[in-house]
C-alpha positions as CSV (number, residue, x, y, z in Angstrom):
1,M,30.2,-90.0,-33.8
2,T,28.7,-92.7,-31.6
3,R,30.6,-94.3,-28.7
4,R,30.8,-97.5,-30.7
5,T,32.5,-95.8,-33.6
6,F,34.9,-94.0,-31.3
7,L,36.0,-97.3,-29.8
8,A,36.4,-98.7,-33.3
9,S,38.5,-95.8,-34.3
10,L,41.0,-96.7,-31.5
11,A,41.2,-100.2,-32.8
12,L,42.1,-98.8,-36.3
13,A,44.7,-96.4,-35.1
14,G,47.5,-98.8,-36.1
15,A,46.2,-98.7,-39.7
16,G,46.6,-94.9,-39.8
17,L,43.0,-94.1,-38.8
18,V,42.3,-92.3,-35.6
19,M,39.5,-90.6,-33.6
20,G,36.4,-90.0,-35.6
21,G,38.0,-91.5,-38.7
22,L,40.3,-88.4,-39.0
23,P,43.5,-88.9,-40.9
24,A,46.6,-89.2,-38.7
25,A,47.8,-85.8,-39.8
26,A,44.5,-84.2,-38.6
27,Q,44.8,-86.1,-35.3
28,S,48.4,-84.8,-34.9
29,S,47.2,-81.2,-35.7
30,I,44.4,-81.4,-33.1
31,E,46.9,-82.8,-30.5
32,D,49.4,-80.0,-31.2
33,F,46.6,-77.4,-30.9
34,Y,45.3,-78.5,-27.5
35,R,48.6,-79.5,-25.9
36,G,49.4,-77.0,-23.1
37,R,46.2,-75.0,-23.6
38,D,43.3,-74.3,-21.3
39,V,39.7,-75.1,-22.3
40,T,36.9,-73.3,-20.5
41,F,33.4,-74.5,-19.7
42,H,31.1,-71.5,-19.3
43,I,27.9,-72.0,-17.3
44,G,24.9,-69.7,-16.8
45,G,24.5,-70.6,-13.2
46,T,26.5,-70.9,-10.0
47,I,29.2,-73.5,-9.3
48,A,27.1,-74.8,-6.5
49,G,24.1,-75.4,-8.6
50,T,23.1,-78.2,-11.1
51,Y,25.0,-76.7,-14.0
52,G,28.1,-76.2,-11.9
53,T,28.0,-79.6,-10.4
54,Y,27.9,-81.4,-13.7
55,A,30.3,-79.1,-15.4
56,T,32.9,-79.5,-12.6
57,I,32.7,-83.3,-12.8
58,L,32.9,-83.3,-16.6
59,S,35.9,-81.0,-16.5
60,R,37.8,-83.4,-14.3
61,H,37.6,-86.2,-16.8
62,M,37.0,-85.0,-20.4
63,G,40.4,-83.4,-20.9
64,K,42.2,-86.8,-20.9
65,H,40.1,-87.9,-23.9
66,I,40.8,-84.7,-25.9
67,P,44.0,-85.1,-28.0
68,G,46.7,-83.0,-26.3
69,N,45.0,-83.4,-22.9
70,P,44.2,-79.8,-22.2
71,N,43.3,-78.5,-18.7
72,I,39.6,-77.6,-18.4
73,N,38.3,-74.8,-16.1
74,V,34.7,-74.0,-15.2
75,V,33.7,-70.3,-15.3
76,P,30.3,-69.0,-14.2
77,L,28.8,-66.4,-16.5
78,E,25.5,-65.6,-14.8
79,G,22.9,-63.0,-15.7
80,A,19.7,-62.4,-17.7
81,G,18.2,-65.8,-17.0
82,G,21.0,-67.6,-18.9
83,T,21.0,-65.4,-22.0
84,R,24.2,-63.6,-21.0
85,N,26.1,-66.9,-21.3
86,L,24.4,-67.7,-24.6
87,N,25.1,-64.3,-26.0
88,F,28.7,-64.6,-25.1
89,M,28.9,-67.9,-26.9
90,A,27.3,-66.4,-30.0
91,D,29.2,-63.0,-30.0
92,S,32.5,-63.2,-28.1
93,A,33.6,-66.8,-27.5
94,A,36.8,-67.9,-29.2
95,K,35.8,-70.1,-32.2
96,D,38.8,-72.4,-32.0
97,G,37.4,-75.2,-29.7
98,T,38.8,-73.8,-26.4
99,V,35.5,-72.3,-25.2
100,L,32.5,-74.5,-24.6
101,S,29.4,-74.1,-22.6
102,L,26.7,-75.9,-20.7
103,P,23.9,-73.6,-21.8
104,S,20.5,-72.8,-20.3
105,W,18.1,-75.6,-21.1
106,E,15.6,-72.8,-21.9
107,L,17.4,-71.7,-25.0
108,I,14.8,-73.0,-27.4
109,I,12.1,-71.3,-25.4
110,F,14.0,-68.0,-25.9
111,E,14.4,-68.8,-29.6
112,L,10.8,-69.7,-30.4
113,F,9.0,-67.3,-28.1
114,G,11.4,-64.4,-28.3
115,H,13.5,-62.9,-25.6
116,E,14.5,-59.2,-25.6
117,A,18.0,-60.0,-24.3
118,A,18.7,-62.8,-26.8
119,R,21.3,-62.3,-29.6
120,F,21.9,-65.9,-30.5
121,K,20.5,-68.5,-32.9
122,V,20.1,-72.0,-31.5
123,E,20.8,-73.6,-34.8
124,S,24.2,-71.9,-35.0
125,F,25.7,-73.8,-32.0
126,N,27.6,-77.0,-32.4
127,W,26.2,-79.7,-30.1
128,I,29.0,-81.8,-28.4
129,G,26.7,-84.0,-26.4
130,R,24.2,-84.3,-23.5
131,L,25.0,-85.5,-20.0
132,T,21.4,-85.9,-18.8
133,D,17.8,-84.7,-19.4
134,V,16.2,-82.5,-16.7
135,S,12.8,-82.0,-15.2
136,N,11.5,-79.5,-12.7
137,V,9.2,-79.5,-9.8
138,L,7.3,-77.0,-7.7
139,I,8.4,-77.2,-4.1
140,V,7.2,-75.3,-1.1
141,S,8.7,-74.7,2.3
142,N,7.1,-76.5,5.2
143,K,6.5,-73.1,6.7
144,A,4.0,-72.4,3.9
145,G,1.5,-74.8,5.5
146,V,0.4,-76.4,2.2
147,P,1.6,-80.1,2.1
148,T,-0.3,-80.9,-1.1
149,L,-1.2,-79.1,-4.3
150,E,-4.9,-79.3,-3.5
151,E,-4.3,-77.4,-0.3
152,A,-2.1,-74.8,-2.1
153,I,-5.0,-73.9,-4.5
154,G,-6.6,-70.7,-3.3
155,K,-3.8,-69.8,-0.9
156,P,-1.5,-66.9,-1.9
157,L,2.1,-68.0,-2.1
158,I,5.3,-66.2,-3.1
159,A,7.6,-68.0,-5.5
160,G,11.2,-66.7,-6.0
161,S,12.9,-66.2,-9.3
162,Q,16.0,-64.7,-10.8
163,G,14.5,-62.9,-13.8
164,P,11.0,-62.4,-15.3
165,R,11.5,-64.9,-18.1
166,D,13.4,-67.8,-16.6
167,H,11.7,-71.0,-15.6
168,F,11.6,-70.0,-12.0
169,A,9.2,-67.3,-13.0
170,I,7.3,-68.8,-15.9
171,S,6.7,-72.2,-14.3
172,P,4.8,-70.8,-11.3
173,M,2.6,-68.7,-13.6
174,L,1.9,-71.8,-15.8
175,I,1.0,-73.8,-12.7
176,N,-1.4,-70.9,-11.7
177,H,-2.9,-71.0,-15.2
178,L,-3.4,-74.8,-15.3
179,T,-4.3,-75.6,-11.7
180,G,-5.7,-72.5,-10.0
181,T,-2.9,-71.8,-7.6
182,Q,-2.3,-68.2,-6.7
183,M,1.4,-67.7,-6.7
184,R,3.1,-64.4,-7.0
185,V,6.7,-64.2,-8.3
186,V,9.3,-62.1,-6.6
187,L,12.4,-61.4,-8.7
188,G,16.1,-60.7,-8.2
189,Y,17.4,-63.7,-6.3
190,D,20.9,-65.0,-7.2
191,G,20.8,-68.5,-8.5
192,T,19.3,-71.7,-7.1
193,S,21.2,-71.4,-3.8
194,G,19.9,-67.8,-3.4
195,L,16.4,-69.0,-4.0
196,M,16.7,-71.8,-1.5
197,L,18.1,-69.3,1.1
198,A,15.1,-67.1,0.5
199,M,12.8,-70.0,1.3
200,E,14.8,-70.9,4.4
201,Q,14.6,-67.3,5.7
202,G,10.9,-67.1,5.0
203,E,11.2,-64.5,2.2
204,S,9.5,-66.8,-0.2
205,D,7.3,-69.9,0.0
206,A,8.1,-71.7,-3.3
207,M,10.4,-72.3,-6.2
208,T,10.8,-74.6,-9.2
209,P,14.2,-76.3,-9.1
210,T,15.2,-79.5,-10.8
211,W,14.3,-82.9,-9.4
212,T,18.1,-83.5,-9.2
213,N,18.3,-80.6,-6.7
214,V,15.5,-82.0,-4.7
215,N,16.5,-85.7,-4.7
216,I,20.3,-85.3,-4.6
217,L,21.6,-81.9,-3.4
218,W,18.7,-81.2,-1.0
219,A,17.8,-84.8,-0.1
220,A,18.3,-84.1,3.6
221,K,16.0,-81.1,3.5
222,R,13.4,-83.2,1.6
223,D,13.7,-86.2,4.0
224,A,13.4,-83.8,7.0
225,G,10.2,-82.4,5.5
226,E,11.7,-78.9,5.2
227,I,10.8,-78.8,1.5
228,I,7.8,-80.5,-0.1
229,P,7.2,-81.4,-3.7
230,L,3.8,-80.3,-4.9
231,V,3.6,-80.8,-8.6
232,S,6.1,-82.2,-11.2
233,I,6.5,-80.0,-14.2
234,T,6.5,-83.0,-16.5
235,E,4.1,-85.0,-18.7
236,E,4.0,-87.9,-16.4
237,R,4.7,-88.4,-12.7
238,H,8.3,-88.5,-11.6
239,P,9.4,-92.1,-10.7
240,S,10.9,-90.9,-7.4
241,H,7.6,-89.4,-6.3
242,P,4.7,-91.2,-7.9
243,D,2.3,-89.6,-5.4
244,V,3.2,-86.1,-6.6
245,P,0.9,-85.1,-9.5
246,A,2.3,-84.2,-12.9
247,L,1.4,-80.9,-14.5
248,G,0.6,-82.7,-17.8
249,E,-2.5,-84.1,-16.0
250,F,-3.9,-80.6,-16.0
251,V,-3.3,-79.8,-19.7
252,K,-6.8,-79.9,-21.3
253,E,-7.1,-77.0,-23.9
254,P,-5.4,-77.2,-27.3
255,V,-3.4,-73.9,-26.8
256,D,-2.2,-75.2,-23.4
257,R,-1.1,-78.4,-25.1
258,A,0.8,-76.5,-27.8
259,F,2.6,-74.5,-25.2
260,F,3.4,-77.4,-22.9
261,D,4.8,-79.5,-25.7
262,I,7.3,-76.8,-26.5
263,Y,7.9,-75.8,-22.9
264,K,8.9,-79.3,-21.8
265,S,11.4,-79.5,-24.7
266,Q,13.9,-77.8,-22.3
267,G,13.9,-81.2,-20.4
268,V,15.2,-82.9,-23.6
269,I,18.0,-80.4,-23.9
270,G,18.9,-80.9,-20.2
271,L,22.5,-80.5,-19.4
272,S,24.3,-80.4,-22.7
273,L,27.6,-79.2,-23.9
274,I,27.9,-76.8,-26.9
275,A,30.6,-75.0,-28.9
276,P,30.1,-71.8,-30.8
277,E,29.6,-71.5,-34.5
278,G,32.8,-71.5,-36.6
279,V,34.9,-74.0,-34.7
280,P,36.8,-76.2,-37.3
281,D,34.9,-79.4,-38.1
282,E,37.8,-81.6,-37.2
283,R,37.9,-80.1,-33.7
284,I,34.1,-80.5,-33.3
285,E,34.5,-84.2,-34.2
286,A,37.4,-84.6,-31.7
287,L,35.4,-82.9,-29.0
288,R,32.3,-85.1,-29.7
289,A,34.4,-88.2,-29.6
290,A,36.1,-87.1,-26.3
291,F,32.6,-86.4,-24.8
292,D,31.3,-89.8,-25.9
293,A,34.4,-91.5,-24.4
294,T,34.0,-89.6,-21.1
295,M,30.4,-90.9,-20.9
296,Q,32.0,-94.4,-20.7
297,D,35.0,-93.5,-18.5
298,P,34.9,-95.6,-15.4
299,E,36.4,-92.9,-13.2
300,F,33.8,-90.4,-14.5
301,L,31.0,-92.9,-14.0
302,A,32.2,-93.6,-10.5
303,E,32.1,-90.0,-9.6
304,I,28.6,-89.5,-11.0
305,Q,27.3,-92.6,-9.3
306,G,29.0,-91.7,-6.1
307,R,27.1,-88.4,-6.0
308,G,23.9,-90.1,-6.9
309,L,23.5,-87.9,-10.0
310,P,21.3,-89.1,-13.0
311,L,23.0,-89.6,-16.3
312,S,21.2,-90.1,-19.7
313,P,23.8,-89.2,-22.3
314,R,23.2,-88.5,-26.0
315,T,25.7,-87.8,-28.7
316,G,26.2,-84.5,-30.3
317,E,24.7,-85.8,-33.6
318,E,21.6,-87.0,-31.7
319,M,21.2,-83.7,-30.0
320,D,21.6,-81.7,-33.2
321,A,18.8,-83.8,-34.8
322,Q,16.6,-83.3,-31.8
323,I,17.1,-79.6,-31.7
324,R,16.3,-79.3,-35.4
325,A,13.1,-81.3,-34.9
326,I,11.9,-79.0,-32.2
327,L,12.7,-75.9,-34.2
328,A,10.6,-77.3,-37.0
329,T,7.4,-77.1,-34.9
330,P,4.6,-75.8,-37.2
331,V,4.3,-72.0,-37.2
332,E,0.6,-72.0,-36.1
333,L,1.4,-74.0,-33.0
334,V,4.4,-71.8,-32.1
335,D,2.3,-68.7,-32.6
336,A,-0.5,-70.0,-30.3
337,A,2.1,-71.1,-27.7
338,R,3.9,-67.7,-27.9
339,T,0.7,-65.8,-27.2
340,L,0.2,-67.8,-24.0
341,Y,3.9,-67.4,-23.1
342,F,3.6,-63.6,-23.1
343,E,0.4,-63.8,-21.1
344,L,2.5,-65.7,-18.5
345,V,5.3,-63.1,-18.7
346,A,2.8,-60.3,-18.1
347,A,1.4,-62.2,-15.1
348,V,4.9,-62.4,-13.6
349,Q,5.4,-58.6,-14.0
350,N,1.9,-57.7,-12.6
């Protein structure tokens, strides 16, 4: 359902039509189900990170747009580079519309390239909507002594990561592959805040957070010169830092292009909300309508804008179509990209 049809449904309520075009009886049933219940947003990161920040804000406003006005809680479920949360959604989450998730934006990478810990199928999830797209950037500590990408080439640097297959590990190896930098990845750090602490304490030199982290959460560090963006992991330069090169500028070979086109799909997924397979259709429709309404809620928008957070919403239907298009990438391109992916994983572990 689009936001326009949601608003139209409200106008038709007096004629016996309600949210999503559902019959009044279905609306009443959904309202009865959610009244007095708790809904949980599971995230694969920390409350203090990007996932936690958006999930917390969304949780404060979306409940009033769900029939029955349930209370919404945010619960971190960290581990295995985001696959623990995704596996929970596939295997164990209640299939009644009370358990939702902001999943790792790398879930399609895990699906197409393979991940030994993954027990989920991306196409099985119900997409409720997207809050915003994301893009990542390689940053270094000012202690590293490399204020530009050019100066970083040829100098050994340590990049921190959580696990061997999350973007904090793969992105530095991809940058090595495309630009000639010589980063080595150290694993085992706890979330984005742990990675930043490692940089501050001099345990590592670099990491690949989102531009949102750099421009919003860590703006003071950026402005003080404590962290320095070196290369944007995007096709084109980020509008906030047009002087910082984009990694797409270094993609020349066909296999690199095949890989990068799939790899950057995680930015399209961004910060999305999903439900597990098996939730009744009428509840999915109600949740999608509630999400769309929240994206226009003045109080929600005021909080997002007050924090300076980006917002580029898409409906659940739009996200479902986008996901299916990415998963339809020709097999030969996926195979070529997968080969490079495992070369990068091996480089992480060497």
